[in-house]
N, CA, C and O of each residue as an XYZ file, in Angstrom:
672
protein
N      49.636    110.106    151.334
C      49.708    108.526    152.185
C      50.104    107.844    151.210
O      49.209    107.644    150.390
N      51.649    107.147    150.816
C      52.315    106.192    149.954
C      51.885    105.141    150.419
O      52.489    104.743    151.415
N      51.076    104.550    150.073
C      51.397    102.884    150.862
C      52.251    102.056    150.621
O      52.805    102.285    149.546
N      52.668    101.060    151.213
C      53.916    100.187    151.185
C      54.888    100.059    149.931
O      56.015    100.532    149.791
N      54.307     99.466    149.264
C      55.119    100.106    147.315
C      54.841    100.464    146.419
O      54.815    100.003    145.278
N      54.345    102.260    147.297
C      55.190    103.406    146.903
C      55.879    103.581    146.869
O      56.428    104.087    145.890
N      56.821    103.067    148.780
C      57.303    103.593    149.571
C      58.771    102.618    148.754
O      59.443    103.244    147.934
N      59.168    101.057    149.073
C      60.018    101.154    148.722
C      60.399    100.549    147.810
O      59.792     99.479    147.856
N      61.198    100.559    146.784
C      61.364    101.212    144.828
C      61.729     99.390    145.208
O      61.589     98.879    144.097
N      62.072     98.347    146.105
C      62.105     97.425    145.654
C      60.610     96.239    145.496
O      59.649     96.034    146.238
N      61.114     95.539    143.884
C      59.405     94.537    143.418
C      60.759     93.639    142.329
O      61.954     93.776    142.067
N      59.384     92.529    141.912
C      60.253     91.418    142.129
C      59.629     91.559    140.505
O      58.786     92.281    139.971
N      60.447     90.561    140.093
C      59.751     90.986    138.170
C      58.358     90.646    138.209
O      57.722     91.637    137.853
N      57.473     89.520    138.531
C      56.714     89.725    138.048
C      55.674     90.829    138.866
O      54.516     90.712    138.465
N      55.873     91.984    140.042
C      55.780     93.219    140.514
C      56.241     94.210    139.128
O      55.384     95.059    138.884
N      57.153     94.228    138.419
C      57.564     95.410    137.900
C      56.792     95.044    136.608
O      56.168     95.955    136.064
N      56.769     93.857    136.083
C      55.837     93.440    134.788
C      54.947     93.973    135.400
O      55.350     95.131    135.513
N      53.825     93.894    135.964
C      52.759     94.659    136.039
C      52.680     96.732    136.180
O      51.981     97.660    135.773
N      54.042     96.470    137.117
C      54.180     97.969    137.131
C      54.105     98.416    136.044
O      53.143     99.183    136.069
N      54.699     98.406    134.724
C      55.077     99.200    133.471
C      54.443     97.922    132.991
O      55.216     97.095    132.509
N      53.060     97.603    133.049
C      52.642     96.802    132.155
C      53.291     96.495    130.205
O      53.059     96.819    129.041
N      54.424     95.442    131.287
C      54.851     94.220    130.027
C      54.534     93.001    130.640
O      54.011     92.637    131.694
N      55.116     92.383    129.436
C      55.236     91.612    129.756
C      56.316     90.492    130.918
O      57.523     90.722    130.839
N      55.964     89.585    131.723
C      56.993     88.832    132.430
C      58.509     88.552    131.595
O      59.693     88.836    131.778
N      57.801     87.919    130.714
C      59.469     87.938    129.564
C      59.482     88.761    129.116
O      59.604     88.618    127.900
N      59.416     89.703    129.428
C      59.862     90.423    128.383
C      61.208     91.177    130.058
O      62.394     90.932    130.276
N      60.497     91.804    130.593
C      60.987     91.206    131.750
C      62.580     90.581    132.183
O      63.561     91.060    132.751
N      62.327     89.604    131.739
C      63.453     88.077    132.199
C      63.744     89.093    131.658
O      63.642     90.113    132.339
N      64.201     89.213    130.283
C      64.436     89.444    128.983
C      65.628     90.066    129.428
O      66.727     89.511    129.458
N      65.349     91.417    129.829
C      65.697     92.487    130.494
C      66.485     92.064    131.487
O      67.595     91.756    131.051
N      66.394     91.948    132.425
C      67.527     91.615    133.342
C      68.910     90.353    132.476
O      70.076     90.450    132.096
N      67.384     88.812    132.548
C      69.272     88.508    131.383
C      70.327     89.913    130.619
O      71.535     90.081    130.456
N      69.449     90.470    130.400
C      70.777     91.664    129.970
C      71.473     92.386    130.280
O      72.525     92.763    129.764
N      70.827     92.752    131.423
C      71.720     92.882    132.405
C      71.882     94.803    133.008
O      72.558     95.562    133.702
N      69.985     94.675    131.562
C      69.863     96.175    131.732
C      68.613     97.134    133.409
O      68.149     98.209    133.788
N      68.701     95.845    133.708
C      67.268     96.764    134.890
C      68.187     96.118    136.475
O      68.434     94.913    136.521
N      68.688     97.196    137.866
C      69.826     97.294    138.755
C      68.230     96.034    139.284
O      67.046     95.701    139.311
N      70.028     95.845    139.663
C      68.984     93.994    140.631
C      69.707     94.664    142.438
O      70.340     95.643    142.834
N      69.228     93.667    142.912
C      68.995     93.469    143.874
C      69.316     91.544    144.866
O      68.741     91.340    145.936
N      70.180     90.531    144.286
C      69.122     89.390    144.800
C      67.973     88.612    143.485
O      67.964     87.604    142.777
N      67.240     89.635    143.702
C      65.761     88.389    142.559
C      65.174     89.884    142.906
O      64.167     90.062    142.220
N      65.342     90.548    143.394
C      65.072     92.079    143.372
C      65.061     93.490    142.008
O      66.136     94.056    141.807
N      63.968     93.876    141.285
C      64.491     95.154    140.903
C      64.156     96.810    141.883
O      63.373     97.251    142.725
N      65.242     97.202    141.141
C      64.754     98.577    142.003
C      64.210     99.520    140.433
O      64.808     99.873    139.416
N      62.341     99.699    141.081
C      61.580    100.358    140.189
C      62.621    101.291    139.514
O      63.290    101.557    138.515
N      62.122    101.718    141.322
C      61.943    103.454    140.314
C      64.060    103.714    139.525
O      64.496    104.795    139.129
N      64.579    102.858    139.541
C      65.853    103.245    139.672
C      65.875    102.667    137.308
O      66.320    103.048    136.226
N      64.850    101.349    138.092
C      64.344    100.383    136.204
C      63.245    101.465    134.979
O      63.375    101.715    133.781
N      62.358    101.812    135.860
C      62.200    102.936    135.597
C      62.568    104.119    135.323
O      62.043    104.633    134.335
N      63.531    104.877    136.070
C      64.555    106.373    134.988
C      64.697    105.174    133.542
O      64.111    105.384    132.480
N      65.460    104.116    133.757
C      66.668    104.106    132.964
C      65.672    103.332    131.645
O      66.080    103.581    130.511
N      64.578    102.547    131.736
C      63.672    102.668    130.644
C      62.650    103.730    130.533
O      61.677    103.430    129.841
N      62.661    104.968    131.092
C      61.986    106.258    129.947
C      63.004    107.076    129.206
O      62.648    108.064    128.563
N      64.151    106.729    129.270
C      65.244    106.740    128.626
C      65.364    105.809    128.169
O      65.067    105.064    129.103
N      65.540    105.339    127.555
C      65.925    105.059    126.363
C      64.099    104.742    124.808
O      62.927    104.416    125.003
N      64.856    105.065    123.569
C      63.610    105.049    122.977
C      62.809    104.279    123.071
O      61.644    104.665    123.161
N      63.220    102.417    123.093
C      61.869    101.480    123.180
C      61.571    100.806    124.837
O      61.207     99.639    124.982
N      61.722    101.439    125.618
C      61.558    101.208    126.910
C      60.116    100.150    127.145
O      60.220     99.171    127.885
N      59.350    100.334    126.735
C      58.657     99.413    126.509
C      58.462     98.147    125.590
O      58.928     98.300    124.461
N      57.870     96.930    125.839
C      58.292     95.753    125.791
C      57.759     96.028    124.000
O      56.940     96.946    124.017
N      58.012     95.453    122.374
C      58.003     95.689    121.085
C      56.629     95.069    121.635
O      56.442     94.296    122.575
N      55.590     95.756    120.600
C      54.336     94.576    119.872
C      54.089     94.409    119.279
O      53.915     95.165    118.323
N      53.762     92.759    119.378
C      53.973     91.441    118.021
C      53.860     92.293    116.569
O      54.390     91.959    115.510
N      52.997     93.523    116.815
C      53.515     93.932    114.854
C      53.967     94.591    114.731
O      53.789     95.441    113.859
N      55.200     94.542    115.931
C      56.543     95.979    114.886
C      57.818     94.007    114.684
O      58.582     93.695    113.772
N      57.459     93.253    115.932
C      58.494     92.014    116.050
C      58.103     91.453    114.256
O      58.965     90.745    113.735
N      56.863     91.788    113.433
C      56.546     90.829    113.075
C      56.528     91.811    110.962
O      56.266     91.429    109.822
N      57.120     93.514    111.826
C      57.171     94.324    110.349
C      58.980     94.559    110.729
O      59.712     95.100    109.900
N      59.223     94.331    111.354
C      60.837     93.874    111.455
C      61.228     92.775    110.473
O      62.158     92.737    109.667
N      60.106     91.740    110.803
C      60.966     90.241    110.408
C      60.555     90.607    108.999
O      61.421     90.460    108.136
N      59.651     90.954    108.719
C      59.230     91.431    107.183
C      60.353     92.852    106.614
O      60.470     92.751    105.393
N      61.023     93.869    107.066
C      61.881     94.113    106.721
C      62.869     93.761    105.870
O      63.291     93.947    104.728
N      63.215     92.761    107.599
C      65.037     92.085    107.463
C      64.397     90.981    105.625
O      64.900     91.066    104.505
N      63.161     90.077    106.098
C      63.014     89.148    104.335
C      63.001     90.419    103.934
O      63.068     90.948    105.043
N      62.941     91.933    102.641
C      62.792     92.882    102.593
C      63.910     92.998    101.589
O      63.962     92.648    100.410
N      64.967     93.700    102.532
C      66.316     93.556    102.655
C      67.190     92.135    102.308
O      68.408     92.197    102.141
N      66.514     90.965    102.224
C      67.666     89.513    102.289
C      67.323     89.607    100.844
O      68.327     89.673    100.136
N      65.523     89.647     99.829
C      65.325     89.247     99.235
C      65.879     90.189     97.687
O      66.127     89.588     96.641
N      65.969     91.370     97.791
C      66.527     92.891     97.741
C      67.700     92.178     97.363
O      67.843     91.481     96.359
N      68.488     92.407     98.222
C      69.868     90.994     98.026
C      70.109     90.570     96.885
O      70.449     91.040     95.800
N      69.839     89.453     97.378
C      69.746     88.311     96.234
C      69.099     88.864     94.959
O      69.210     88.143     93.967
N      68.510     89.903     94.833
C      68.332     90.560     93.007
C      69.005     90.502     92.829
O      69.514     89.506     92.315
N      69.786     91.954     93.228
C      71.380     92.554     93.680
C      72.440     91.314     92.769
O      72.923     91.435     91.643
N      72.501     90.694     93.286
C      73.594     89.661     93.049
C      73.288     88.710     92.021
O      74.098     88.089     91.332
N      72.322     88.670     91.994
C      71.541     87.614     90.909
C      72.140     87.998     89.875
O      72.977     87.514     89.113
N      71.302     89.422     90.008
C      71.600     90.926     89.030
C      73.568     90.893     87.869
O      73.959     90.949     86.704
N      73.937     90.809     88.818
C      75.485     90.703     89.005
C      76.355     89.742     88.487
O      77.499     89.886     88.058
N      75.601     88.659     88.591
C      76.162     86.622     88.292
C      75.719     87.653     86.788
O      76.635     88.309     86.291
N      74.202     87.736     86.100
C      73.945     87.895     84.739
C      74.294     88.799     83.561
O      74.282     88.995     82.346
N      74.795     89.446     85.490
C      76.403     90.512     84.156
C      76.573     90.108     83.615
O      76.251     89.777     82.474
N      77.594     89.903     84.757
C      79.121     89.111     84.632
C      78.757     87.631     82.896
O      79.390     87.580     81.842
N      77.630     86.784     83.320
C      77.530     86.276     82.877
C      77.857     87.014     81.023
O      78.441     86.579     80.030
N      77.086     88.328     81.360
C      76.871     88.221     79.519
C      78.059     89.161     79.244
O      78.206     89.863     78.244
N      79.049     89.031     80.519
C      80.621     89.814     79.809
C      80.356     91.605     79.667
O      80.797     92.428     78.864
N      79.512     91.715     80.744
C      79.276     93.375     81.115
C      80.051     93.636     82.192
O      80.088     94.830     82.490
N      81.033     92.497     83.246
C      81.971     92.930     83.678
C      82.830     91.283     83.443
O      82.576     90.132     83.088
N      83.934     92.102     83.903
C      85.505     91.251     83.843
C      86.130     91.013     84.549
O      86.583     91.996     85.137
N      86.409     90.255     84.821
C      87.237     89.792     85.907
C      88.014     90.523     86.140
O      88.241     91.036     85.044
N      88.963     91.215     87.213
C      89.710     91.933     87.447
C      91.519     91.077     87.244
O      92.590     91.211     86.652
N      91.089     90.556     87.827
C      92.102     90.112     88.520
C      93.022     89.565     86.913
O      94.235     89.606     86.707
N      91.598     88.947     85.723
C      92.452     88.172     84.683
C      92.950     89.767     83.403
O      93.725     89.899     82.456
N      92.154     90.489     83.996
C      92.273     92.131     83.291
C      94.314     92.320     83.533
O      95.261     92.266     82.748
N      94.169     92.570     85.186
C      95.989     92.220     85.855
C      96.592     91.205     84.729
O      97.260     91.768     83.861
N      96.469     89.953     84.630
C      97.121     89.554     84.752
C      97.745     89.616     82.802
O      98.882     89.261     82.489
N      96.513     90.224     81.591
C      96.586     89.970     80.926
C      97.654     92.171     80.254
O      98.216     92.733     79.313
N      97.357     92.295     81.166
C      98.416     93.775     80.898
C      99.762     93.061     81.151
O     100.488     92.720     80.217
N     100.161     92.785     82.834
C     101.376     91.969     83.162
C     101.482     91.505     81.936
O     102.588     91.762     81.462
N     100.461     90.658     80.902
C     101.497     89.942     79.459
C     101.796     90.740     78.410
O     102.401     90.527     77.359
N     101.011     92.168     79.096
C     101.221     92.837     77.456
C     102.525     93.449     77.086
O     103.089     93.454     75.992
N     103.210     94.426     79.246
C     103.891     95.199     78.910
C     104.831     94.386     78.589
O     105.729     94.841     77.882
N     104.915     92.497     79.151
C     106.234     91.672     78.809
C     106.889     91.805     77.833
O     108.103     91.832     77.631
N     105.267     91.963     76.674
C     105.996     91.521     75.302
C     106.032     92.893     74.430
O     105.975     92.976     73.203
N     106.143     93.965     75.392
C     106.196     95.103     75.203
C     107.844     95.269     75.011
O     108.699     95.595     74.187
N     107.660     94.808     76.369
C     109.302     95.045     77.226
C     110.664     94.210     75.709
O     111.527     94.541     74.896
N     109.551     92.425     76.527
C     110.786     92.032     74.610
C     110.443     92.856     73.890
O     111.403     93.627     73.887
N     109.925     93.134     73.436
C     110.315     94.127     71.636
C     110.993     95.090     70.455
O     111.315     95.272     69.281
N     110.861     95.857     72.815
C     112.118     97.270     72.332
C     113.227     96.474     72.565
O     114.230     96.945     72.028
N     113.365     95.727     73.001
C     114.963     95.227     73.524
C     115.651     94.802     72.416
O     116.858     95.046     72.428
N     114.940     93.891     70.897
C     115.456     92.952     70.058
C     115.167     94.362     68.916
O     115.998     94.611     68.042
N     113.712     95.316     69.105
C     114.705     96.339     68.111
C     115.425     97.309     68.219
O     115.317     98.104     67.285
N     116.481     97.703     69.384
C     117.680     97.787     69.233
C     119.260     96.597     68.565
O     120.478     96.550     68.387
N     118.063     95.914     68.459
C     119.496     94.887     68.924
C     118.866     94.364     66.933
O     119.652     93.628     66.336
N     117.907     94.679     66.366
C     117.760     94.629     65.266
C     118.484     95.679     64.281
O     119.103     95.549     63.225
N     118.127     96.801     65.108
C     118.510     97.744     64.454
C     120.152     98.565     64.087
O     120.634     99.197     63.147
N     120.645     98.044     65.611
C     122.408     97.709     65.241
C     123.052     98.158     64.351
O     123.806     99.100     64.107
N     122.541     97.149     63.819
C     123.939     96.278     61.959
C     123.074     97.033     60.948
O     123.634     97.251     59.874
N     121.570     97.562     61.106
C     121.145     98.304     60.014
C     121.608     99.433     60.026
O     122.005     99.948     58.981
N     121.677    100.277     61.595
C     122.052    101.618     61.905
C     123.580    101.821     60.988
O     123.669    102.487     59.957
N     124.997    100.887     61.818
C     126.291    101.193     61.929
C     126.715    101.431     59.851
O     127.634    102.230     59.674
N     126.322    101.028     58.984
C     125.854    100.325     58.326
C     125.914    102.028     56.783
O     126.276    102.127     55.610
N     125.088    103.320     58.248
C     124.752    104.147     57.206
C     125.205    105.472     57.608
O     124.310    105.896     58.339
N     126.122    106.347     57.516
C     126.166    107.960     58.066
C     125.560    108.631     56.812
O     126.233    109.442     56.176
N     124.886    108.458     56.617
C     123.910    109.699     56.386
C     121.860    109.632     57.251
O     120.878    108.903     57.112
N     122.264    111.042     58.189
C     121.231    110.975     59.476
C     119.733    111.060     58.648
O     118.765    110.529     59.194
N     119.609    111.525     57.737
C     118.400    111.241     57.569
C     118.212    109.850     56.635
O     117.346    110.107     55.799
N     118.717    108.433     56.464
C     118.721    107.763     56.032
C     118.544    106.360     57.767
O     117.693    105.509     58.027
N     119.813    106.812     58.501
C     119.475    106.332     59.888
C     117.959    107.229     60.307
O     118.013    107.279     61.535
N     117.266    107.611     60.070
C     115.906    108.057     61.074
C     114.583    107.602     60.749
O     113.587    107.252     61.382
N     115.035    107.772     59.110
C     114.237    106.825     57.668
C     114.283    105.733     58.462
O     113.487    106.158     59.299
N     114.536    104.823     58.806
C     115.239    103.272     59.206
C     114.761    103.031     60.543
O     113.822    102.253     60.717
N     115.350    103.660     61.560
C     114.116    103.861     62.876
C     112.933    103.898     62.932
O     112.389    102.888     63.379
N     112.254    104.806     62.602
C     111.035    105.454     61.761
C     110.413    104.544     61.835
O     109.475    104.459     62.627
N     110.929    103.164     60.643
C     110.056    102.224     59.049
C     110.318    101.161     61.123
O     109.472    101.194     62.017
N     111.129    100.725     61.166
C     111.014     99.472     62.149
C     110.290    100.433     63.610
O     109.065    100.495     63.709
N     110.936    100.922     64.349
C     109.834    101.680     65.396
C     108.299    101.578     64.741
O     107.309    101.451     65.461
N     108.235    101.646     63.394
C     105.984    101.598     63.412
C     105.762    100.597     63.131
O     104.645    100.104     62.975
N     107.046     99.975     62.981
C     106.079     97.691     62.366
C     106.737     96.904     63.362
O     106.970     95.729     63.082
N     107.146     97.446     64.710
C     107.155     97.345     66.402
C     105.638     96.874     67.057
O     104.940     95.940     67.452
N     105.818     99.247     66.678
C     104.631     99.371     67.399
C     103.117     99.063     66.338
O     102.104     99.685     66.659
N     103.065     98.372     65.456
C     102.393     97.466     64.758
C     101.487     96.338     64.612
O     100.277     96.241     64.407
N     102.784     95.218     64.840
C     102.574     94.217     65.257
C     102.295     94.138     66.209
O     101.671     93.162     66.625
N     102.825     95.655     67.322
C     102.215     95.144     69.472
C     101.024     95.398     69.416
O     100.426     94.582     70.117
N     100.194     96.269     68.839
C      98.473     96.436     68.722
C      97.901     95.410     68.066
O      96.872     94.956     68.566
N      98.338     94.895     66.997
C      97.548     94.070     67.661
C      97.499     92.383     68.242
O      96.540     91.612     68.266
N      98.963     92.167     68.698
C      99.548     91.841     69.403
C      97.917     92.303     70.995
O      96.776     91.934     70.720
N      98.121     92.903     72.114
C      97.330     93.528     72.684
C      96.221     93.968     72.414
O      95.527     94.353     73.354
N      95.529     94.077     70.593
C      93.881     94.132     71.006
C      93.873     92.608     69.970
O      92.973     92.653     69.132
N      94.208     92.101     69.952
C      94.055     90.127     69.015
C      93.759     90.582     68.141
O      93.100     89.596     67.810
N      93.591     91.309     67.268
C      93.197     91.787     66.131
C      93.985     91.355     65.014
O      95.103     91.213     65.508
N      94.095     90.919     63.195
C      94.847     90.369     62.321
C      96.050     90.483     61.963
O      96.546     89.817     61.054
N      96.994     91.825     63.020
C      97.949     91.945     62.815
C      98.966     91.100     64.330
O     100.159     90.927     64.581
N      98.221     90.918     64.714
C      98.680     89.797     65.658
C     100.064     88.698     65.434
O     100.004     87.470     65.367
N     101.245     89.535     65.348
C     102.024     87.962     64.673
C     102.687     87.852     63.690
O     103.481     86.938     63.466
N     102.249     89.459     62.466
C     102.266     89.372     61.298
C     103.802     90.428     61.411
O     104.516     90.260     62.401
N     104.101     91.193     60.637
C     105.040     91.844     60.281
C     104.386     93.100     59.441
O     104.231     93.922     60.344
N     104.145     93.416     58.826
C     103.789     94.639     58.002
C     104.744     95.326     56.727
O     105.945     95.575     56.613
N     104.008     95.426     56.186
C     106.233     95.413     55.098
C     105.984     97.584     55.304
O     105.223     97.895     56.221
N     106.474     98.519     54.663
C     107.547     99.973     54.946
C     107.110    100.603     54.064
O     107.543    101.733     53.837
């Protein structure tokens, strides 16, 4: 034979907390979060039990669980800060480079190359118009192209050849 409490599914928050063996504060948190079926200030215990039994964290988290979550979050934060510090350290050691700086440098080198190739045609035109021998034209073009490539590689590489003209 059912008692009156067992036959009625409606309970106050305090009654439901005792029924589930959880704290009144946790029940209040679930009510505030909209997890429990309510009618006014009463909780439908049958439906609430069904909802909470389906959840993996149906009961109130233990104090130790909260402490372990805090410790885990703190560990994650510490690891993140360590990795960030390592990145900053490697960047200061020049192991990492600034991608925007590299892009700007490449764009500058491409502009220099474009100007050099345009100037090459202007320099070669007067020399080549004087020559009728194909071998001499080839030799002049090869020499000037190589000279320009060496000059450009010195500029791009920042080496000692930067700005100097090699001998033919």
